[in-house]
Residue, then its C-alpha position, 0 to 999 in steps of 0.5 A: m873864655a877860660e871855662s874848663g881845664g883838666f889834668n893828668s896826675e898820678h894818684d889824683r894829686l896836684s900841687c901848686k903855689i897858690l890855689i884859688i877856691g871858686a871861680g866866681m868874680a872874686g876868684l877870677s879877679a885874684a887869678t887875673h891879678l896874679l897873672k898881671n904880676n907874673e905869678t903863673d904858679f896857680l890853680m883854681v878849683e871850681a865846684r860848678g861846671r862853669i865859671g862865674g858864680r852868681i853871675i849867669a845868664a839864660q835865654v828865655g825866648n828871644e831875651k837873654v836874662e840875668l838869673g844873678a847879678n843884674w846891675i853895675h852899682g854905681v859908675l865913680g870908682n867902680p872897677m866893673f864899670e871901668l872894665a866894661m867901658a874899657n872892653g865896649l860893653i856899655d852903650i853910652v849913647h843909649v837913651p833909656k826908655p821912660h819908667k812909668v809905674v802903676a800902683a795897683l790895689e788888690d781890687g784893681k784900683q789904681l793909685p793917682f801917681p802924685v800919691l805914689r811920688e809923695i810916699y816915695e820921697a818920704y820913704v827915701c827920706f826915712l831911709r836916709r836918716c837910717e843910714e845916718y846913724f852909722l857916721s853919726t853920734y847920736s842914738p836911735p830912740d830906745g828899743i829901735t834896732s832894726v831899719g824896719a822898726h825905724i822906718a815904721l816909726e817914722a811912717e807912723i808919725y808921717l801918716s798921724t799927720l794926715p786925715p784918717e781916710q788917707r792913711r790906709i793907701r799910703q801905709l800900703i805903699f810903705d809896706c811895698l817899698l819896704k818889700r822892695e828893700t828886702c830884695v836890695t837888701g837880701c833879707d826876709s824883713m827889714n826888721d832883720v837888718d841892723l839899724l846902726e850898720m845900715g850906712s856902713y854899705d858904701e853907695l857909689q855915685g851913678g846909679n845902677i848901669s845895666l849892660p846891653n848884653g847882660y852882666s854875664a858879658i863881663l865874664e869875658p874880659v875878666s877871664k880871657h887871660i886865665p889859661k883854661d888848663r888853670i880852672l879845674i871845674k866840678h872840683a867841689v871842695t870838702k876839706i881844707r887842712w890848712q896848718k902847714q905843720k900838720c897837714c898830710q903827715e899820713d900822705l908823705t912820699q918815699k922821698s926823704d927831701s919831700k916838702s908835702d908836710s909843709l903844704i896845705e891840702v885841699q881835698c875835692e869830692n871827686g877825690k882829687t887832692v891839691l897841695a898848695e903853699h897858699i890858698i885863696c878862698t872865695l867860697p860864698l858866705g852861705v857855704l860858709k855858713k853850711t860847711a866852715q865848722d867841719m871843712f877847715v882842718p883844724s877849725l876856724p878861729a872862734y872869732k871867724l865862726e862867730a862872724i859867719n853866724r852873725l852876718m846874714f846871707g838871704t835869698v832874692n829870686k827873680i821870676f820870669l814870665e814870658y807871653e805870646r803876645p803883649f798885654l800891658n799897656p805900651g807906656v807902662s813899665e812896672v806894676m806895683l803890688l799894693w798888698d793889704d796884708e792887715q786884711l789876713s788873720e795871724t793864722e793866715k799871715r803865719d802860713i807861708n803856703k798861703t801868703w808866699f806869693r804876696k812877698i812879690y812886691s811888683f812886675i817889671k816889663i823887660s820887653e813887651t812879651l817878658l815880665l820880671g818879678w822879685i821875691s825875697g827872704r822865706a817866701a822865696e825859699y818856699m817858692e823854690k819848692l814849687s813847680t814852675t807850672e805852680v809859680s806861673e798859675v799863681c802869678t797869672t792870678i795875681l796879675r788879673q786880680f791887680l790889673n782887674d783884667p780877667f783876660v791876662p794871658n797865661p805865660k807860655n814859659c815860666l822861669r825862676t831862680t833858686w839860689h837858696s836850693q843851690p849847693y854852691t850858694g846857698g842864698s844871694y848875697t850878704a846883709m847886716a843882720v841885727g847884732a852884726s857889724q862891719m867888724d864881722i865882715k873884717s873878721l871874715a877878711d882876716p887871713l890865717v897866718e902860719e904860727k911861728a915857732e918860739n925861736d923864729v926870729d923872722e918878722a915876715v908873716k906867712i899867710l896861709v889862707a887868704f879870704a875874698g868874695e862880696h861877704t869880705h869887703s866891709s862897705f861893698y858887701s853884696t855886690v860884684h865890684g866888692a868881690y872883684l875888689t877883694g879878690r884882687t886884694a887877696a892876690e896882692l896879699l900873697l904877692g907881698t905888694k901889701q901888708s896883711e895888717k893894712h889890706a885897704l882896698s883900692l878902687s883903681c882898675e888895671d888897664t883903665s886908668d886913662l878912664s878915670s879922669w874921663i869919667q869925672g867929666i860924665s854928668l850923672n844928672 
């Protein structure tokens, strides 16, 4: 796998035709597509000491766990699925174990499964109705602008038809499912997610697919053709002077025919400088939110900065708990935590120190001795400030309480992710905040082009900076396949194979065209 590279350059300066910023999936996809089209004059700069971005695995005991991207979202038309199939990363004869969920109250009582199924089916129906507004001509009820508010209204109407003694428990299930949805969507609360844009995300058919060797296994086939010396790790970008006619004037060499004044200049934190004719910028939205105002010289157009501000980049974290011995019933694969937040006073609800753990909606069994908890939003950010010992102790208290078992053991190991604190991500993935829209993503995806002189009769548009990453795909934001496709599209823009004003995304995957017709025959039921 291509993971590192270096260079010896006088005055710490390099030059290339195309510079790719970021070696996550979008950057790797762009580089691979350039190579497949015989474009070898490129470099990649990556802030971390590794490739992969938000795709990274770690070892917890005997288990390899994914700290970032977890699933291939959908089968039909998903280039990541096709790539995984073409490289033998998917076990097509694997039969998944039955998934048995136990829903427990804070006092340890467990709910009958038919009640859980009843509310889950109603919840899915409510969620689908939220998605329908995106393509429909009818409007939501007055004053309802968020997904959370709409589902709360539907749940209230639904529960009002039931006897009073049945409502509270069912409301707790709705609350738990909404907490789960914040981890799916990448937000603090579903009240933060725009109702009219909920359906803008395109869910591919086929469900979520796990790779037997973990999602990080996909990095090898994506990066294997990229020469190691093209990837410069530990090169965090600090400045992008992107207007060719204005950059590098103070650094011109003695040569009269120097073209350095017509190149984009990218400065790195380690003192290195790279000059390039074109840039593919794959910096995550979380990084752009923190740095875009000052990193680009001149500043990005106002419409891009406004789009960056409107879109949401939420935090979703994982908590892995490893045990010496199994303690959950072998038939149970998940414990849903039905927190009753109405028991809290308003002061307690506002004190995240006392309530952060109530955002954990379940614990899922990865193996008999390894559990996984999910947490999102402000609570996830707060958890990052705590020690793993504190997190472990709190999780043990939760499990003992909800399982009504004081003998639940302490885990021998606790590993939690810290995506919000990571300087080169600043969160997990993109979501549609209230007031944001697909147009904001399209604004982010728009390339920066060279300003033409008044007497320039050349009709060709010269692209200076192309943008890629999951946050630049208007239908597949928050996904790896969205990042992959936008990386390829950015490369195509610079290769001239697509017009900049028409860079629609194709769902085909190079070297796997023979799979497409075969995949159509797979039964998804």
